Each structure stands twice: as structure tokens, then as C-alpha cells.
LOTI-381682 format. One line per field, with one value per residue (C-alpha): x, y, z; residue in one letter; residue number from 1. Coordinates in Angstrom, 2 decimals. Layout:
// residues N
east	c(X,...)
north	c(Y,...)
up	c(Z,...)
code	c(a,...)
pos	c(NUM,...)
This chain:
// residues 216
east	c(5.05,4.23,1.91,0.36,-0.66,-2.81,-2.37,-5.02,-4.13,-4.64,-0.19,0.60,3.62,4.71,6.04,8.50,7.14,7.90,5.97,4.70,6.77,10.15,8.35,8.04,12.03,14.90,15.44,16.05,13.26,13.67,13.43,14.09,11.68,13.08,10.85,7.68,7.90,4.48,2.46,-0.51,-3.99,-5.29,-8.41,-10.14,-14.25,-15.45,-11.61,-9.73,-6.88,-4.82,-2.00,-3.57,-3.88,-3.69,-7.36,-7.46,-6.15,-9.42,-10.51,-6.88,-6.57,-10.24,-8.69,-5.72,-7.41,-9.40,-8.33,-10.04,-7.88,-4.94,-4.92,-2.62,-0.49,3.08,2.49,-0.93,-3.40,-3.04,-3.93,-4.34,-4.74,-0.53,0.05,-1.78,-0.29,3.37,2.63,1.70,4.86,6.47,4.72,6.16,9.48,9.53,7.64,10.62,13.43,11.30,11.58,7.61,3.99,1.21,-2.02,-5.65,-8.12,-11.13,-15.13,-15.66,-18.51,-17.18,-13.21,-13.29,-10.44,-11.75,-8.44,-4.70,-2.74,0.79,4.14,6.99,10.47,11.09,14.28,15.44,18.85,15.97,12.76,10.79,8.71,6.11,2.40,0.39,-3.20,-5.33,-9.56,-11.51,-14.00,-17.06,-16.35,-15.62,-17.15,-17.15,-14.16,-12.87,-9.14,-8.56,-9.77,-6.85,-4.44,-4.76,-4.82,-1.79,-0.01,-1.09,0.83,3.73,3.88,3.16,4.82,7.43,8.30,8.50,9.19,7.87,5.56,5.19,3.37,3.72,0.60,-0.25,-1.41,-4.44,-5.54,-7.50,-9.38,-6.15,-4.84,-7.91,-7.38,-4.13,-5.02,-8.08,-5.61,-3.42,-0.63,0.91,1.87,5.63,6.36,6.29,8.11,8.36,8.12,9.03,7.59,6.87,3.67,2.05,4.21,2.78,5.28,3.77,4.49,4.27,2.82,4.94,3.20,4.83,3.15,4.98,4.62,4.13,1.69,-0.48,-3.33,-5.52)
north	c(13.66,10.30,7.83,4.39,1.96,-1.46,-4.43,-6.97,-8.67,-5.50,-4.96,-1.26,-0.13,3.09,5.15,8.20,10.19,13.73,16.74,18.20,20.98,18.17,16.31,19.24,19.40,16.87,16.12,12.72,10.26,10.04,6.61,3.64,0.61,-1.88,0.23,-2.18,-5.35,-5.87,-4.28,-2.17,-2.04,1.21,2.31,4.78,5.87,2.77,0.64,-1.84,-2.23,-5.66,-7.85,-10.52,-14.15,-17.55,-18.19,-14.81,-16.95,-18.01,-13.74,-13.43,-16.13,-14.38,-10.86,-12.47,-14.89,-12.42,-11.35,-7.51,-6.95,-8.21,-6.56,-4.00,-5.92,-7.11,-11.13,-13.12,-13.84,-16.97,-20.43,-21.87,-21.16,-22.59,-19.61,-17.22,-19.23,-18.48,-14.71,-14.78,-16.18,-13.38,-11.08,-11.79,-12.11,-8.59,-7.58,-9.06,-7.05,-4.54,-3.67,-4.10,-3.46,-4.98,-4.88,-6.79,-4.34,-5.26,-3.43,-2.37,-4.28,-7.37,-8.73,-10.59,-9.37,-7.42,-6.38,-5.22,-1.70,-1.91,0.19,-1.57,-0.62,1.41,3.38,4.17,6.86,8.77,8.36,7.52,4.47,2.88,2.31,-0.43,-1.58,-4.10,-4.33,-7.37,-6.06,-6.58,-3.98,-1.31,1.97,2.63,4.78,1.95,2.05,5.81,5.23,3.13,4.77,7.78,6.10,4.16,7.12,8.83,5.97,6.51,10.18,10.73,7.52,6.13,9.69,9.32,12.24,11.01,8.67,7.09,5.34,3.88,2.89,1.69,4.96,3.04,2.26,5.03,3.76,3.18,6.47,8.35,6.93,8.27,11.86,11.87,11.22,14.06,12.74,14.29,13.15,13.47,11.65,8.53,5.93,4.40,1.05,0.29,-3.53,-6.29,-7.82,-10.98,-10.19,-6.42,-3.72,-1.35,2.21,3.59,6.98,8.12,9.51,11.50,12.56,14.94,14.51,18.63,17.96,15.79,16.80,14.26)
up	c(18.10,19.90,17.73,19.55,17.47,18.46,16.65,15.92,19.29,21.28,22.03,21.89,19.50,20.21,17.20,17.60,14.43,13.35,13.90,10.65,10.35,9.88,7.41,5.21,5.31,4.21,8.31,9.16,10.78,14.16,14.45,12.04,10.52,13.22,15.77,14.12,15.61,14.28,11.45,12.50,11.88,10.09,10.51,7.70,7.67,6.32,6.30,8.74,7.16,9.25,8.58,6.59,7.93,7.07,6.95,4.46,1.62,-0.09,0.00,-0.90,-4.28,-4.85,-5.55,-7.56,-9.32,-11.09,-14.49,-14.10,-11.40,-12.65,-16.19,-16.08,-13.52,-14.29,-13.26,-14.35,-12.50,-9.71,-11.15,-7.77,-3.52,-3.38,-5.55,-2.17,0.16,-1.43,-1.77,2.33,2.92,0.53,2.12,6.03,4.37,2.98,6.45,8.30,6.18,6.26,2.89,2.26,4.34,3.36,4.41,3.85,3.36,5.23,5.39,9.07,8.63,7.47,8.26,4.62,2.63,-0.30,-1.26,-0.53,0.01,0.35,1.14,-0.32,-1.56,1.80,0.92,4.53,3.57,1.88,3.15,0.12,-0.38,-3.64,-2.64,-4.10,-4.13,-5.36,-5.19,-5.83,-8.56,-6.74,-4.53,-7.36,-7.56,-3.88,-3.54,-1.13,-2.73,-2.47,1.16,1.79,-0.16,1.99,5.00,4.51,3.17,6.49,8.43,5.91,6.49,9.90,11.79,9.23,8.37,4.68,2.96,-0.62,-1.37,-5.49,-7.37,-11.49,-13.09,-16.88,-18.39,-19.68,-15.55,-15.51,-12.71,-10.53,-11.98,-10.56,-7.23,-6.85,-7.79,-5.51,-3.21,-4.24,-6.09,-8.89,-12.56,-12.80,-15.91,-18.41,-18.41,-21.92,-22.68,-18.65,-19.03,-21.25,-19.70,-22.46,-25.13,-24.45,-23.86,-21.73,-20.68,-17.09,-15.42,-12.43,-9.74,-6.61,-3.70,-0.55,3.12,2.65,0.10,1.90,3.14,5.71)
code	c(m,l,a,t,i,r,d,d,n,g,k,a,a,t,l,v,g,q,i,s,r,n,l,m,t,d,t,a,p,q,h,s,l,s,d,l,t,v,l,p,s,l,d,s,e,r,l,h,l,r,p,i,r,e,d,d,l,p,d,l,y,a,v,f,a,d,p,d,v,m,r,y,w,t,r,p,p,m,r,d,i,a,e,a,r,a,f,l,a,e,i,a,q,h,f,d,a,r,t,g,f,k,w,g,i,t,r,k,d,n,d,r,v,i,g,t,a,s,l,f,r,l,d,t,p,h,n,t,a,e,i,g,y,a,l,g,s,a,h,w,g,n,g,y,a,a,e,a,v,r,r,v,c,q,f,g,f,e,d,l,a,l,r,r,i,e,a,d,i,n,p,r,h,h,a,s,i,h,v,v,e,k,a,g,f,q,r,e,g,v,l,r,e,r,y,i,y,n,g,e,i,q,d,v,v,y,y,g,l,l,a,r,e,f,v,r)
pos	c(1,2,3,4,5,6,7,8,9,10,11,12,13,14,15,16,17,18,19,20,21,22,23,24,25,26,27,28,29,30,31,32,33,34,35,36,37,38,39,40,41,42,43,44,45,46,47,48,49,50,51,52,53,54,55,56,57,58,59,60,61,62,63,64,65,66,67,68,69,70,71,72,73,74,75,76,77,78,79,80,81,82,83,84,85,86,87,88,89,90,91,92,93,94,95,96,97,98,99,100,101,102,103,104,105,106,107,108,109,110,111,112,113,114,115,116,117,118,119,120,121,122,123,124,125,126,127,128,129,130,131,132,133,134,135,136,137,138,139,140,141,142,143,144,145,146,147,148,149,150,151,152,153,154,155,156,157,158,159,160,161,162,163,164,165,166,167,168,169,170,171,172,173,174,175,176,177,178,179,180,181,182,183,184,185,186,187,188,189,190,191,192,193,194,195,196,197,198,199,200,201,202,203,204,205,206,207,208,209,210,211,212,213,214,215,216)
């Protein structure tokens, strides 16, 4: 299957994807991550996921400086805009190395970034990746996180020919668990005392979604 995606500048990037029945096997992908010269924008029913720009820094900072958003992350809330700028540079480095893709989540009726969605720890030999997401607390309760996660998973399975996408979540973060379960992820186990954050030992619940299980 050929999938043509346009970036925010209108440039077309054609990716060679596997047809659905090949995604259900261990067949190797028919293209490499190097086919992606730009991070493609992705659209869902209500959202536009796009590359994060320099002019998004205030909105990016607002998301990651919010203690409620960062409550279950392993990094503290940002303290100043310089941290957001360094974070943006880190995002670009991961894309250049093809080890991680991070989109800004915007609503179709407003181009301001209200959160992020990511594929990271891309493991080419095994065709796997992890998914991550963050949404500004002012936008909670609207189903935006689940919608963004589903769209990123669709891209991962259909365009990157991933075989499996994983998520690790603090078991007390019930809203995040609801997001991945709504997207079809299955709970696979618990890693006990996996992280230490602010002196607190935290468990992690592992979730996984296989290409053959994904329903658009």
C-alpha cells in the first residue's frame, strides 16, 4: 500500500507501507525510517497533529510546566521557557536520529499546541515502539488524548509497518490508563518499583497493542 502524506509546507512524502495481512505476520517492513525526510502532519476527526515549531514554545512550556500534567512523569515540571527550548532541540535530535517522533496536538479550529503525542524508542529490528502523550489540563475530559493516541498508532502500524506499540503507565494514573485502553491496548503486567521520582518509588503498568489488534 502506498501512503502519501503532506507536511505543513505542502511537500508530499510517499511511504511504502505493508498491506494489512502482512502486518499480521513477522514480515519485515518494506521501507526504513530514513524514508521520512520530514515529520508528517496527521489529521483525525477533531485534531491536527503537526511538527512543533519555535513559535510554539510558550504553549509547549504551558503544558509541561503544569504540575497536574507532570504528576506521574519521571521528570519535574519545567521551570522556565529555556527548558522548553532545550526540549524542542531534543525533539529535533530524536527525529534526526529516527529514534523518536513527537507531534504537537492542535485542534482543527485553533492552531495552538495543547499537548504532544509521541512514538519513541523505535526498534527497527523488531518493528516496535513506545507511545507517549501529554495534554494540557485545561483540555482534559474531551477525549483529545485518546483521539491523538489512536491516530499516532494508525500511523505507526500503517505507515511505519510497526508490529507492536507499548506504553508504560503509573498504575495510579487512571486517566492515562483509560486513554490506552480506549485505544485498544491490553494490560500485560506490572514492573514493581520501576522508577524513583521525588524520592517516591513507583510501579509501572505495561500495556501493548499489536498491529493485528488495531481497529481504525
